[in-house]
C-alpha positions as CSV (number, residue, x, y, z in Angstrom):
1,M,0.3,0.2,-0.3
2,G,1.3,3.1,-0.9
3,T,1.8,6.8,1.6
4,N,0.9,9.7,1.7
5,R,4.1,12.3,3.5
6,H,4.4,15.3,4.4
7,H,6.5,17.6,6.1
8,V,6.2,21.5,6.6
9,V,8.8,24.1,5.1
10,A,7.8,27.1,6.2
11,S,5.3,28.8,8.4
12,G,3.6,31.9,9.3
13,A,0.9,34.0,10.7
14,G,-2.0,32.8,9.3
15,W,-0.2,30.7,6.6
16,R,1.5,27.7,6.2
17,A,3.8,25.7,3.1
18,S,4.1,22.4,3.3
19,E,5.4,19.3,0.4
20,F,3.6,16.1,0.6
21,T,5.2,13.0,-1.4
22,C,2.5,10.3,-2.2
23,T,3.6,6.5,-3.6
24,M,-0.1,5.5,-3.5
25,G,-1.3,4.3,-7.0
26,P,-3.9,2.1,-8.9
27,H,-4.8,-0.4,-5.6
28,D,-4.9,2.4,-2.9
29,P,-8.2,3.7,-1.5
30,A,-9.4,7.3,-2.0
31,P,-10.8,8.5,0.9
32,E,-12.5,11.5,1.4
33,E,-10.9,13.6,3.4
34,R,-11.8,17.6,4.2
35,H,-10.2,21.0,3.6
36,A,-8.8,21.8,7.8
37,D,-7.6,25.6,5.4
38,A,-7.9,27.0,1.9
39,C,-5.3,25.7,0.2
40,I,-4.0,26.3,-3.2
41,A,-1.9,23.4,-4.3
42,V,1.6,23.1,-6.6
43,V,1.5,19.5,-9.0
44,L,5.3,19.9,-9.2
45,A,5.7,16.2,-10.3
46,G,2.7,12.6,-11.3
47,T,-0.9,13.3,-11.7
48,F,-3.5,12.0,-10.1
49,Q,-7.6,12.8,-9.5
50,Y,-8.9,15.3,-7.9
51,R,-12.7,15.1,-7.1
52,C,-14.2,18.3,-4.8
53,T,-17.5,20.3,-4.4
54,Q,-16.5,22.3,-7.3
55,G,-16.3,19.4,-9.4
56,A,-13.1,17.1,-10.2
57,A,-10.1,17.2,-12.6
58,V,-7.0,15.3,-13.8
59,L,-4.3,17.8,-12.2
60,S,-0.8,17.0,-13.6
61,P,3.1,19.4,-13.3
62,G,2.0,23.0,-13.9
63,A,-1.3,22.5,-12.1
64,I,-2.6,24.0,-9.5
65,L,-5.8,22.6,-6.8
66,L,-7.8,24.5,-5.5
67,G,-9.9,23.9,-1.5
68,N,-11.6,26.0,-0.1
69,A,-11.8,25.7,3.4
70,G,-13.9,23.1,5.1
71,S,-15.5,21.3,1.9
72,A,-14.4,18.1,1.5
73,F,-12.6,16.2,-1.8
74,A,-11.0,13.1,-2.6
75,C,-6.8,12.6,-4.5
76,G,-6.9,9.1,-6.5
77,H,-4.6,7.3,-8.1
78,E,-6.5,4.9,-10.5
79,H,-4.4,4.7,-13.2
80,A,-0.6,5.5,-12.3
81,A,0.7,5.6,-9.4
82,G,2.3,8.4,-6.8
83,D,2.6,12.5,-7.6
84,R,4.3,15.5,-5.6
85,C,2.9,18.7,-4.6
86,L,3.8,22.1,-2.7
87,S,0.9,23.2,-0.6
88,F,0.0,26.6,0.5
89,H,-2.5,26.5,3.1
90,F,-3.7,30.2,4.5
91,A,-6.4,31.3,7.2
92,P,-9.3,33.6,6.4
93,E,-7.9,36.1,6.9
94,C,-5.1,35.8,5.5
95,L,-6.9,35.5,2.0
96,E,-9.4,38.3,2.5
97,A,-6.2,40.6,2.7
98,V,-4.9,39.3,-0.5
99,A,-8.4,39.3,-1.8
100,Q,-8.9,43.1,-0.7
101,A,-5.8,43.7,-2.7
102,V,-6.9,42.4,-6.0
103,P,-8.9,44.8,-8.4
104,G,-12.3,42.8,-8.7
105,A,-12.0,40.0,-6.4
106,R,-13.2,41.6,-2.5
107,R,-12.8,37.6,-0.9
108,I,-11.2,34.6,-2.5
109,T,-13.8,31.7,-2.5
110,F,-12.4,29.6,-5.2
111,V,-15.1,27.9,-7.9
112,R,-13.1,25.8,-9.4
113,P,-11.6,22.7,-8.3
114,C,-8.4,23.5,-9.9
115,L,-6.3,25.8,-12.1
116,P,-4.2,24.6,-15.5
117,A,-0.9,24.9,-16.2
118,M,-1.3,28.6,-17.3
119,P,1.6,30.2,-19.0
120,A,1.5,33.3,-16.9
121,L,2.2,31.5,-13.8
122,M,4.9,29.6,-14.7
123,P,7.6,31.5,-13.6
124,L,5.8,31.9,-10.4
125,I,6.0,28.2,-10.0
126,A,9.1,27.6,-11.1
127,A,10.0,29.8,-8.4
128,A,8.7,28.7,-5.1
129,Q,9.8,24.8,-6.7
130,A,12.7,26.3,-6.5
131,A,13.1,28.1,-2.8
132,S,11.1,24.4,-1.6
133,E,14.5,23.1,-3.0
134,D,16.3,25.6,-1.5
135,D,16.0,26.6,2.4
136,G,12.5,28.0,1.8
137,A,13.8,31.7,3.1
138,E,11.2,33.2,0.0
139,I,8.3,31.0,0.6
140,E,6.7,33.1,2.8
141,E,7.5,36.5,-0.1
142,L,5.8,32.8,-2.9
143,A,2.6,32.3,-1.6
144,L,1.2,35.3,-0.7
145,R,2.0,36.2,-4.4
146,L,1.0,32.8,-5.7
147,A,-2.6,33.6,-3.6
148,G,-3.0,37.2,-5.3
149,A,-2.8,35.6,-8.5
150,V,-4.7,32.7,-8.5
151,A,-7.8,35.8,-6.7
152,T,-6.0,38.1,-9.9
153,T,-6.8,34.6,-12.3
154,Q,-10.1,33.5,-11.3
155,A,-11.6,37.6,-10.8
156,A,-10.7,37.6,-14.9
157,G,-12.8,34.8,-15.6
158,A,-10.7,32.0,-16.4
159,R,-12.1,29.0,-18.2
160,A,-12.4,26.1,-16.5
161,M,-11.8,23.1,-17.6
162,R,-13.9,20.2,-18.4
163,D,-15.2,17.6,-15.5
164,P,-13.2,14.5,-17.2
165,S,-14.5,11.1,-17.6
166,R,-13.0,8.5,-15.7
167,R,-12.5,6.7,-19.4
168,D,-10.5,10.5,-20.6
169,A,-8.7,10.8,-17.2
170,R,-7.7,7.4,-18.2
171,R,-6.4,8.7,-21.4
172,V,-5.0,11.5,-20.9
173,T,-3.1,10.2,-17.9
174,Q,-0.8,8.1,-20.1
175,A,0.3,10.8,-22.2
176,L,1.2,12.7,-19.5
177,R,3.4,9.8,-17.4
178,L,4.9,9.7,-20.8
179,I,5.3,13.4,-21.3
180,E,6.4,13.5,-17.9
181,A,8.6,10.5,-18.4
182,A,10.6,11.2,-21.9
183,E,13.8,13.3,-22.6
184,P,14.2,16.1,-22.6
185,S,15.1,15.6,-26.4
186,A,12.7,13.5,-26.9
187,R,10.7,14.0,-30.0
188,L,6.6,13.0,-29.1
189,A,4.8,13.3,-32.1
190,L,1.0,13.4,-31.5
191,A,0.4,10.4,-33.2
192,E,2.4,8.5,-30.6
193,L,0.4,10.1,-27.8
194,A,-2.9,9.0,-28.9
195,G,-1.3,6.2,-29.8
196,A,-0.6,5.5,-26.1
197,A,-3.9,6.5,-25.3
198,A,-5.3,3.7,-27.5
199,M,-7.2,7.3,-29.5
200,S,-7.9,8.4,-33.1
201,P,-5.5,11.9,-33.3
202,Y,-8.4,14.4,-33.9
203,H,-9.7,13.0,-30.4
204,F,-6.9,12.8,-28.6
205,L,-5.9,16.8,-29.6
206,R,-9.1,17.6,-28.4
207,T,-9.7,15.3,-25.1
208,F,-6.3,16.5,-24.4
209,R,-7.3,19.9,-24.8
210,Q,-10.1,19.9,-22.7
211,V,-8.9,18.2,-20.3
212,V,-5.6,19.5,-19.5
213,G,-6.1,23.1,-20.5
214,M,-4.0,23.0,-23.6
215,T,-2.8,21.4,-26.1
216,P,0.1,18.8,-26.1
217,H,3.0,20.4,-27.9
218,Q,2.1,23.3,-25.6
219,Y,2.3,21.1,-22.7
220,I,5.4,19.9,-23.8
221,L,7.1,22.9,-24.5
222,R,6.0,23.9,-21.2
223,T,7.1,21.5,-19.6
224,R,10.5,21.8,-20.9
225,L,10.5,25.3,-20.2
226,H,9.6,24.8,-16.7
227,R,12.7,22.4,-15.9
228,A,15.0,24.8,-17.6
229,A,13.4,27.4,-15.3
230,V,14.0,25.9,-11.9
231,R,17.6,25.0,-12.9
232,L,18.3,29.1,-13.9
233,L,17.0,29.9,-10.4
234,G,18.6,26.4,-8.6
235,S,22.7,26.2,-10.1
236,R,25.3,29.0,-11.0
237,A,25.7,26.7,-14.9
238,P,25.8,28.5,-18.3
239,V,22.3,29.2,-19.4
240,S,23.6,27.2,-22.9
241,A,24.1,23.8,-20.3
242,I,20.6,24.4,-19.6
243,A,18.8,25.0,-22.7
244,F,20.1,21.9,-24.2
245,E,19.4,19.9,-20.6
246,A,16.1,20.6,-22.1
247,G,16.9,19.9,-25.3
248,F,17.0,22.7,-27.4
249,N,19.4,22.6,-29.4
250,D,19.3,26.1,-30.6
251,L,20.5,28.6,-27.9
252,S,18.6,31.5,-30.6
253,T,15.4,29.1,-30.3
254,F,15.6,28.4,-25.9
255,N,15.7,32.6,-25.8
256,H,13.1,33.3,-27.9
257,R,10.5,30.1,-26.5
258,F,11.8,31.4,-22.4
259,R,11.7,35.0,-23.6
260,R,7.1,34.6,-24.8
261,L,6.2,32.3,-21.8
262,M,8.0,34.0,-18.8
263,G,8.0,37.1,-20.3
264,V,12.2,37.5,-20.0
265,T,15.7,36.6,-21.6
266,P,16.7,33.6,-19.4
267,S,19.5,35.5,-17.9
268,A,17.2,38.8,-17.1
269,F,15.0,35.6,-14.6
270,R,18.0,34.3,-13.1
271,G,19.2,37.8,-12.4
272,R,15.9,38.2,-10.8
273,G,15.2,35.2,-8.3
274,A,19.0,35.6,-7.7
275,A,17.5,40.0,-6.2
276,H,14.4,38.0,-4.2
277,R,17.2,36.2,-2.3
């Protein structure tokens, strides 16, 4: 039987951050639990099914789980084992203070189970992962910035992902796991991913986008750039070496795509991270 372990990374007045590591799989039960506090959790690795009062979703790296205080939820691993999340928990007064500073938010009550892996949130997610793997000194700032970003996104009316059927969840999970396990330099064709999901390419493309919130190509590119962003913040390796590790053979292409997704060049992104430390 798998386990679900967590340890507190950092905490303060009205908030705490914990890293959860789960090894549960298809043969383990998914008991109903209850969020003691409002929860915003970043998925760092693995995939799982999340069901709560706001709906259901398949969560993969880069997605953000949302849970209201007191609401029931269940996390299942019907199709693959294990995941890792960085989870932020907030007292009501802490979230209300954040919401008051976000135009149109007023208060933060989550109306959907998650946010997909959105490009606008990628720099913040990469910074959170890098900080959790370091000494955690930046976690308080990141916790508040993440809460503000979620409130802003929700106030702007982000498109919700479709609640997946069990069949869609299983098939998309298989493709997500294949992408996560692949070498950065691997070129995963749409036909290959569709074949792993036992679907036609068009049906797979449509289903993947409905469940994950982006196309397979966009997700693969986002995954590679996310890994590069974490490496930029956590090491002093040359940008060219990190680009190669992420599967980019051309530095100019890496710089262009990184800047388009992150809003700044790789060097500037690394510089911002150093400035906040």
